[in-house]
C-alpha positions as CSV (number, residue, x, y, z in Angstrom):
1,M,134.2,112.8,120.6
2,L,135.3,112.3,117.0
3,E,132.9,109.4,116.6
4,E,130.1,111.7,117.8
5,T,131.0,114.2,115.1
6,F,130.7,111.5,112.5
7,R,127.4,110.2,113.9
8,A,126.0,113.7,113.7
9,E,127.0,114.1,110.1
10,E,125.5,110.8,109.2
11,D,122.2,111.8,110.6
12,K,121.8,114.5,108.0
13,P,121.3,112.7,104.7
14,G,122.0,114.6,101.6
15,E,124.0,117.4,103.2
16,P,127.6,117.8,102.3
17,T,130.0,117.0,105.2
18,S,132.5,119.6,104.3
19,L,133.9,121.5,101.3
20,I,137.3,120.2,102.4
21,S,138.1,116.5,101.7
22,N,138.1,113.9,104.5
23,I,140.5,111.2,103.4
24,L,141.1,107.8,105.1
25,V,144.8,106.9,104.8
26,D,146.0,103.3,104.4
27,A,149.3,102.0,105.9
28,D,150.8,101.4,102.5
29,V,150.9,105.2,102.0
30,L,152.8,105.7,105.3
31,V,155.3,103.1,104.2
32,A,155.7,104.7,100.8
33,L,156.3,108.1,102.4
34,A,158.8,106.7,104.9
35,K,160.7,104.4,102.5
36,N,162.6,106.4,99.9
37,D,163.1,103.4,97.6
38,D,159.4,102.3,97.7
39,S,158.0,102.0,94.2
40,N,155.2,104.4,95.3
41,H,157.4,106.9,97.2
42,K,157.3,109.7,94.5
43,K,153.6,109.3,93.8
44,A,152.8,109.3,97.6
45,L,154.8,112.6,98.0
46,E,153.0,114.2,95.0
47,I,149.6,113.2,96.3
48,S,150.4,114.2,99.8
49,E,151.5,117.6,98.7
50,E,148.3,118.1,96.7
51,L,146.1,117.0,99.6
52,Q,147.9,119.4,101.9
53,E,147.4,122.3,99.4
54,E,143.7,121.4,99.3
55,G,143.5,121.4,103.1
56,A,142.3,117.8,103.2
57,F,141.9,116.1,106.6
58,W,143.7,112.8,107.0
59,Y,142.2,110.1,109.1
60,F,143.7,106.8,110.2
61,S,142.2,103.6,111.6
62,P,143.5,102.5,115.0
63,F,145.7,99.9,113.2
64,T,147.2,102.0,110.4
65,V,150.3,103.3,112.3
66,A,151.0,99.9,113.9
67,E,150.7,98.1,110.5
68,A,153.0,100.6,108.8
69,A,155.6,100.3,111.7
70,T,155.5,96.5,111.3
71,V,156.0,96.7,107.5
72,L,158.9,99.1,107.9
73,S,160.5,96.8,110.6
74,H,160.4,94.0,108.0
75,K,161.3,95.9,104.9
76,V,163.8,98.5,106.1
77,S,165.0,98.0,109.7
78,H,163.6,97.9,113.2
79,E,165.5,101.2,113.9
80,S,163.7,102.9,111.0
81,A,160.4,101.6,112.2
82,C,161.1,103.0,115.7
83,D,162.0,106.4,114.2
84,F,158.8,106.4,112.2
85,L,156.7,105.4,115.2
86,R,158.3,108.2,117.4
87,E,157.8,110.8,114.7
88,I,154.2,109.9,113.8
89,R,153.1,109.7,117.5
90,N,154.3,113.3,117.9
91,L,151.8,114.4,115.2
92,D,148.2,115.3,116.0
93,I,146.7,112.6,113.8
94,L,143.0,111.9,113.6
95,I,142.0,108.3,114.5
96,I,138.6,106.9,113.5
97,S,137.3,103.6,114.9
98,L,134.2,101.5,114.3
99,H,131.7,101.5,117.2
100,D,131.6,98.1,118.9
101,R,128.2,97.5,117.3
102,D,129.8,98.0,113.8
103,V,133.0,95.8,114.1
104,S,131.2,93.0,112.4
105,L,131.3,95.1,109.2
106,A,135.0,94.5,109.0
107,D,134.3,90.7,109.2
108,K,131.7,91.0,106.5
109,W,134.2,92.8,104.2
110,F,136.8,90.1,105.0
111,L,134.4,87.3,104.2
112,K,133.5,88.8,100.9
113,Q,137.1,88.7,99.6
114,K,138.3,85.8,97.6
115,K,142.0,86.4,97.2
116,K,144.7,84.7,99.2
117,G,146.6,87.1,101.4
118,T,143.7,89.4,102.1
119,S,144.5,91.9,104.8
120,Y,142.0,92.2,107.6
121,F,143.2,95.7,108.2
122,D,142.2,96.6,104.6
123,C,138.8,95.2,105.3
124,Y,138.6,97.3,108.5
125,N,139.3,100.3,106.3
126,M,136.6,99.3,103.9
127,A,134.2,99.0,106.8
128,L,135.2,102.5,107.9
129,M,134.6,103.8,104.4
130,D,131.3,102.0,104.2
131,R,130.1,103.1,107.7
132,Y,131.2,106.7,107.3
133,S,130.5,107.0,103.6
134,K,129.1,110.5,103.9
135,T,132.2,111.6,105.7
136,F,135.1,110.2,103.7
137,N,135.5,111.3,100.1
138,A,138.1,108.7,99.2
139,I,140.9,106.4,100.6
140,F,144.5,107.3,100.0
141,S,146.1,103.9,99.2
142,F,147.9,102.1,96.4
143,D,146.2,98.8,97.2
144,K,144.1,97.4,94.4
145,V,141.6,95.8,96.9
146,Y,139.8,99.1,97.4
147,K,139.2,99.8,93.8
148,D,138.1,96.2,93.3
149,N,135.5,96.8,96.0
150,N,134.3,100.0,94.4
151,F,135.9,102.5,96.8
152,R,137.2,105.8,95.5
153,L,140.9,106.2,95.6
154,V,142.7,109.5,95.9
155,E,144.3,110.2,92.6
156,I,146.0,113.2,90.9
């Protein structure tokens, strides 16, 4: 049903999707919010509070939560990752996926990258931002790859 909403919005070129921001959230933000000693923890909290005050809608790819849980398991502990997973699964989060016909967009973004260590999941997010460009105002991330590829980052 969510994908149908996006499709309907895309079919109306030039019309604003909403006065309220629609933000795609990257896994690094979830890690920064969950990990108190993360270098971006304070900034993630500040931006999160600002977005909440503005009434922004947060969207996640189908891989974002799993990627964040994996990183937390590596960087903090498996127990912390499990706590994070249980907590976020209790929230009513909005998941947005590429249609089967559009999955190749993620491959195209991945193939365009030149840096070692490129994350396919970041490329999937770029494909979402590209495909739903009239829906998403920006991506909430601290990864440089998005800015390098001309995507708008959430900043305060």
